[in-house]
N, C-alpha and C positions, 0 to 999 in steps of 0.2 A: 406930518410936517416937522414935528419936534425931533424926530430921528435925523432928518436932513440938517436941521440946525445944529444938533449935537455933533454930527459927523463933521460939518463945516468948521466947527470950533475945536475939533480934535478931542471931543469928550468920549466918543465911541469909535471903535474900529469900523473899517469899511464893510466887513462881512456882517456886522451887527446892523448897520444902517440899511444895507441892502435887504437883509432878512425882514427888518421891521417895515420896510417900504414895499416888500413883495417883489423885489427886483432880482433878476438873475444875470443882468448885463451891466458891467461897470460903466459902459458908455451911457446907459440910461440914467445912472446915478449922476454922472457928470452933467448930462443935459438938464436934469432936475435942479442941480446946483446953479447952473447958468440961468435957467428960466426964473429961478427965485432970486437972482442977483446976489447969491451967497458966494463967498470966496472958497476956493478949494483949500482943503486943509494942508498944512505944511508939516513936514517931519520936524520934530523938536530940534532946536539948535544943538543941543548936546549930541544928539544922534547924528546930525549932519556933520559935526566936527569930527566925530569918530570915523564916519564913513570917508571923509576927506583924508584923514590921517592914514587910514588903511589904503586908500588909493595911491597916496604919495609913496607909501612903503612898497606897494606892488610895482609902481613905475620905477622906483629906484632899484629894486631887485631885478628888473628886466632890462636895465640899461646895458648897452654893450660895454664890455670891459669890467663888469662887476662880478 
């Protein structure tokens, strides 16, 4: 159960949590989170901001006339 909590809080990666819990299906991990009323982990804000900036750059590069 600690691995599930650690994953939910973003302390350990998905693969580590799944291994610790003996799971081979990501859906089962999500089901366990839901059953335990734990939140799904979020990508860190800094990573989300980088991803958004990259997407904006890609979209600008593919605009007609550029």
